[in-house]
FIBARO-114597 format. One record per atom (N, C-alpha, C): residue in three letters; x, y, z. Coordinates in pm, whole numbers, plus 50000, padded with zeros to 5 digits. Layout:
rest=Ala&px=X&py=Y&pz=Z
...
***
This chain:
rest=Met&px=65950&py=74855&pz=72945
rest=Met&px=65933&py=74990&pz=72995
rest=Met&px=65794&py=75014&pz=73053
rest=Ile&px=65723&py=74910&pz=73083
rest=Ile&px=65592&py=74927&pz=73144
rest=Ile&px=65598&py=74920&pz=73295
rest=Tyr&px=65711&py=74875&pz=73349
rest=Tyr&px=65725&py=74862&pz=73494
rest=Tyr&px=65816&py=74973&pz=73547
rest=Gly&px=65803&py=75001&pz=73674
rest=Gly&px=65891&py=75099&pz=73737
rest=Gly&px=65821&py=75230&pz=73765
rest=Gln&px=65897&py=75321&pz=73820
rest=Gln&px=65846&py=75452&pz=73856
rest=Gln&px=65829&py=75537&pz=73731
rest=Phe&px=65717&py=75606&pz=73722
rest=Phe&px=65681&py=75691&pz=73609
rest=Phe&px=65667&py=75834&pz=73660
rest=Glu&px=65735&py=75928&pz=73594
rest=Glu&px=65725&py=76067&pz=73635
rest=Glu&px=65720&py=76156&pz=73513
rest=Thr&px=65619&py=76243&pz=73506
rest=Thr&px=65605&py=76334&pz=73392
rest=Thr&px=65679&py=76464&pz=73417
rest=Tyr&px=65714&py=76530&pz=73309
rest=Tyr&px=65784&py=76659&pz=73312
rest=Tyr&px=65723&py=76749&pz=73205
rest=Leu&px=65755&py=76876&pz=73210
rest=Leu&px=65709&py=76974&pz=73112
rest=Leu&px=65557&py=76973&pz=73098
rest=Asp&px=65488&py=76959&pz=73209
rest=Asp&px=65342&py=76947&pz=73205
rest=Asp&px=65273&py=77066&pz=73138
rest=Gln&px=65336&py=77181&pz=73138
rest=Gln&px=65275&py=77299&pz=73077
rest=Gln&px=65321&py=77321&pz=72931
rest=His&px=65411&py=77237&pz=72883
rest=His&px=65459&py=77251&pz=72745
rest=His&px=65348&py=77209&pz=72649
rest=Glu&px=65320&py=77291&pz=72551
rest=Glu&px=65210&py=77264&pz=72459
rest=Glu&px=65247&py=77166&pz=72348
rest=Gln&px=65375&py=77139&pz=72329
rest=Gln&px=65416&py=77054&pz=72218
rest=Gln&px=65483&py=76925&pz=72260
rest=Ile&px=65551&py=76925&pz=72374
rest=Ile&px=65632&py=76809&pz=72412
rest=Ile&px=65572&py=76738&pz=72534
rest=Tyr&px=65555&py=76609&pz=72519
rest=Tyr&px=65516&py=76522&pz=72631
rest=Tyr&px=65644&py=76452&pz=72674
rest=Ala&px=65682&py=76467&pz=72800
rest=Ala&px=65809&py=76412&pz=72849
rest=Ala&px=65786&py=76336&pz=72979
rest=Tyr&px=65854&py=76222&pz=72991
rest=Tyr&px=65848&py=76147&pz=73115
rest=Tyr&px=65972&py=76060&pz=73131
rest=Thr&px=65998&py=76022&pz=73255
rest=Thr&px=66103&py=75924&pz=73282
rest=Thr&px=66037&py=75798&pz=73334
rest=Arg&px=66102&py=75688&pz=73305
rest=Arg&px=66063&py=75557&pz=73357
rest=Arg&px=66186&py=75499&pz=73423
rest=Thr&px=66176&py=75462&pz=73550
rest=Thr&px=66290&py=75412&pz=73625
rest=Thr&px=66254&py=75280&pz=73692
rest=Leu&px=66342&py=75183&pz=73675
rest=Leu&px=66327&py=75054&pz=73740
rest=Leu&px=66464&py=75010&pz=73785
rest=Gly&px=66484&py=74998&pz=73914
rest=Gly&px=66614&py=74960&pz=73967
rest=Gly&px=66719&py=75064&pz=73931
rest=Glu&px=66826&py=75019&pz=73869
rest=Glu&px=66936&py=75107&pz=73831
rest=Glu&px=66918&py=75168&pz=73692
rest=Glu&px=66813&py=75129&pz=73620
rest=Glu&px=66792&py=75172&pz=73481
rest=Glu&px=66688&py=75283&pz=73476
rest=Ser&px=66719&py=75389&pz=73398
rest=Ser&px=66626&py=75500&pz=73383
rest=Ser&px=66627&py=75548&pz=73239
rest=Trp&px=66509&py=75580&pz=73187
rest=Trp&px=66495&py=75629&pz=73050
rest=Trp&px=66418&py=75759&pz=73050
rest=Leu&px=66454&py=75848&pz=72958
rest=Leu&px=66380&py=75972&pz=72934
rest=Leu&px=66311&py=75959&pz=72800
rest=Val&px=66179&py=75974&pz=72799
rest=Val&px=66100&py=75965&pz=72677
rest=Val&px=66054&py=76106&pz=72641
rest=Leu&px=66085&py=76149&pz=72519
rest=Leu&px=66044&py=76279&pz=72469
rest=Leu&px=65960&py=76259&pz=72345
rest=Leu&px=65842&py=76318&pz=72342
rest=Leu&px=65751&py=76307&pz=72228
rest=Leu&px=65706&py=76446&pz=72186
rest=Asn&px=65739&py=76486&pz=72065
rest=Asn&px=65686&py=76611&pz=72012
rest=Asn&px=65552&py=76575&pz=71948
rest=Ile&px=65444&py=76615&pz=72011
rest=Ile&px=65312&py=76576&pz=71965
rest=Ile&px=65248&py=76682&pz=71876
rest=Ser&px=65331&py=76766&pz=71814
rest=Ser&px=65279&py=76872&pz=71728
rest=Ser&px=65340&py=76865&pz=71589
rest=Glu&px=65283&py=76942&pz=71500
rest=Glu&px=65333&py=76947&pz=71363
rest=Glu&px=65440&py=77054&pz=71344
rest=Gln&px=65483&py=77116&pz=71454
rest=Gln&px=65587&py=77218&pz=71452
rest=Gln&px=65712&py=77170&pz=71526
rest=Pro&px=65831&py=77217&pz=71487
rest=Pro&px=65951&py=77186&pz=71566
rest=Pro&px=65933&py=77238&pz=71709
rest=Ala&px=65999&py=77173&pz=71803
rest=Ala&px=65990&py=77213&pz=71943
rest=Ala&px=66123&py=77186&pz=72012
rest=Ala&px=66147&py=77256&pz=72121
rest=Ala&px=66272&py=77239&pz=72195
rest=Ala&px=66243&py=77223&pz=72343
rest=Cys&px=66334&py=77151&pz=72410
rest=Cys&px=66324&py=77139&pz=72555
rest=Cys&px=66464&py=77126&pz=72614
rest=Asn&px=66474&py=77159&pz=72740
rest=Asn&px=66599&py=77150&pz=72814
rest=Asn&px=66594&py=77023&pz=72897
rest=Ile&px=66695&py=76937&pz=72886
rest=Ile&px=66691&py=76811&pz=72960
rest=Ile&px=66691&py=76833&pz=73111
rest=Ala&px=66746&py=76945&pz=73156
rest=Ala&px=66744&py=76974&pz=73300
rest=Ala&px=66601&py=76990&pz=73351
rest=Asp&px=66510&py=77032&pz=73264
rest=Asp&px=66369&py=77046&pz=73301
rest=Asp&px=66296&py=76912&pz=73296
rest=Cys&px=66367&py=76808&pz=73256
rest=Cys&px=66308&py=76674&pz=73242
rest=Cys&px=66367&py=76575&pz=73341
rest=Gly&px=66427&py=76624&pz=73446
rest=Gly&px=66479&py=76537&pz=73550
rest=Gly&px=66608&py=76465&pz=73515
rest=Ala&px=66676&py=76508&pz=73410
rest=Ala&px=66800&py=76441&pz=73368
rest=Ala&px=66914&py=76541&pz=73368
rest=Glu&px=67028&py=76499&pz=73418
rest=Glu&px=67147&py=76584&pz=73413
rest=Glu&px=67234&py=76550&pz=73293
rest=Lys&px=67236&py=76421&pz=73257
rest=Lys&px=67320&py=76376&pz=73147
rest=Lys&px=67251&py=76260&pz=73076
rest=Leu&px=67251&py=76266&pz=72944
rest=Leu&px=67187&py=76163&pz=72865
rest=Leu&px=67288&py=76064&pz=72810
rest=Gly&px=67250&py=75940&pz=72806
rest=Gly&px=67332&py=75835&pz=72747
rest=Gly&px=67288&py=75812&pz=72603
rest=Asp&px=67295&py=75688&pz=72561
rest=Asp&px=67260&py=75651&pz=72425
rest=Asp&px=67112&py=75668&pz=72398
rest=Ile&px=67082&py=75684&pz=72269
rest=Ile&px=66943&py=75681&pz=72226
rest=Ile&px=66902&py=75535&pz=72218
rest=Val&px=66798&py=75498&pz=72290
rest=Val&px=66749&py=75361&pz=72290
rest=Val&px=66669&py=75335&pz=72164
rest=Ile&px=66582&py=75429&pz=72129
rest=Ile&px=66501&py=75420&pz=72008
rest=Ile&px=66449&py=75559&pz=71974
rest=Gly&px=66422&py=75581&pz=71848
rest=Gly&px=66366&py=75708&pz=71803
rest=Gly&px=66323&py=75695&pz=71659
rest=Asn&px=66249&py=75793&pz=71611
rest=Asn&px=66202&py=75788&pz=71473
rest=Asn&px=66274&py=75885&pz=71381
rest=Asn&px=66388&py=75939&pz=71427
rest=Asn&px=66472&py=76026&pz=71344
rest=Asn&px=66610&py=75962&pz=71337
rest=Ala&px=66637&py=75893&pz=71229
rest=Ala&px=66762&py=75819&pz=71214
rest=Ala&px=66885&py=75910&pz=71217
rest=Asp&px=66868&py=76038&pz=71188
rest=Asp&px=66981&py=76130&pz=71186
rest=Asp&px=67014&py=76189&pz=71323
rest=Arg&px=66932&py=76162&pz=71423
rest=Arg&px=66954&py=76222&pz=71555
rest=Arg&px=67076&py=76160&pz=71621
rest=Thr&px=67167&py=76246&pz=71662
rest=Thr&px=67285&py=76200&pz=71735
rest=Thr&px=67315&py=76288&pz=71855
rest=Asn&px=67248&py=76402&pz=71865
rest=Asn&px=67288&py=76496&pz=71970
rest=Asn&px=67245&py=76452&pz=72108
rest=Arg&px=67327&py=76487&pz=72202
rest=Arg&px=67297&py=76468&pz=72343
rest=Arg&px=67321&py=76600&pz=72414
rest=Glu&px=67277&py=76705&pz=72351
rest=Glu&px=67298&py=76839&pz=72404
rest=Glu&px=67202&py=76867&pz=72520
rest=Thr&px=67225&py=76976&pz=72587
rest=Thr&px=67138&py=77017&pz=72696
rest=Thr&px=67001&py=77059&pz=72644
rest=Ile&px=66999&py=77126&pz=72530
rest=Ile&px=66874&py=77166&pz=72465
rest=Ile&px=66849&py=77070&pz=72349
rest=Ile&px=66736&py=77003&pz=72351
rest=Ile&px=66700&py=76907&pz=72247
rest=Ile&px=66603&py=76975&pz=72152
rest=Glu&px=66644&py=76990&pz=72026
rest=Glu&px=66559&py=77045&pz=71920
rest=Glu&px=66491&py=76928&pz=71851
rest=Met&px=66359&py=76922&pz=71861
rest=Met&px=66286&py=76809&pz=71807
rest=Met&px=66210&py=76846&pz=71680
rest=Leu&px=66206&py=76752&pz=71588
rest=Leu&px=66128&py=76766&pz=71465
rest=Leu&px=65980&py=76745&pz=71496
rest=Pro&px=65892&py=76788&pz=71405
rest=Pro&px=65750&py=76759&pz=71424
rest=Pro&px=65727&py=76608&pz=71440
rest=Tyr&px=65648&py=76570&pz=71535
rest=Tyr&px=65610&py=76431&pz=71564
rest=Tyr&px=65728&py=76339&pz=71591
rest=Glu&px=65839&py=76396&pz=71636
rest=Glu&px=65956&py=76314&pz=71668
rest=Glu&px=65939&py=76249&pz=71806
rest=Ala&px=65989&py=76127&pz=71817
rest=Ala&px=65989&py=76054&pz=71943
rest=Ala&px=66130&py=76005&pz=71969
rest=Ile&px=66178&py=76022&pz=72094
rest=Ile&px=66312&py=75980&pz=72132
rest=Ile&px=66308&py=75917&pz=72271
rest=Val&px=66379&py=75808&pz=72289
rest=Val&px=66398&py=75749&pz=72420
rest=Val&px=66548&py=75746&pz=72447
rest=Tyr&px=66590&py=75816&pz=72552
rest=Tyr&px=66729&py=75822&pz=72593
rest=Tyr&px=66750&py=75739&pz=72718
rest=Arg&px=66864&py=75676&pz=72729
rest=Arg&px=66907&py=75618&pz=72856
rest=Arg&px=66960&py=75735&pz=72939
rest=Val&px=66919&py=75744&pz=73064
rest=Val&px=66965&py=75850&pz=73152
rest=Val&px=67083&py=75798&pz=73231
rest=Leu&px=67194&py=75872&pz=73228
rest=Leu&px=67313&py=75832&pz=73301
rest=Leu&px=67309&py=75884&pz=73443
rest=Lys&px=67360&py=75806&pz=73532
rest=Lys&px=67367&py=75848&pz=73671
rest=Lys&px=67472&py=75956&pz=73688
rest=Arg&px=67457&py=76035&pz=73789
rest=Arg&px=67551&py=76144&pz=73819
rest=Arg&px=67693&py=76090&pz=73827
rest=Gly&px=67786&py=76161&pz=73761
rest=Gly&px=67927&py=76124&pz=73766
rest=Gly&px=67971&py=76032&pz=73655
rest=Leu&px=67879&py=75986&pz=73569
rest=Leu&px=67919&py=75899&pz=73458
rest=Leu&px=67945&py=75980&pz=73333
***
């Protein structure tokens, strides 16, 4: 995940650092709650229309792929981003 196009999102969000990494046909959305408080974000504001599987994260109980992602304090999630129509 060090190669490819890098694009940040939610630049004004005080709690969540979000970016996508894209290389060829593969794209990932990385969400990091960098605060000690729960935080939420909308995936549409992060350049993704639909999320695929969780590639890695530090919350073993996370299963949601909802439009609004409710994150725990200091939670990190990497989602595979699905292409339109999948």
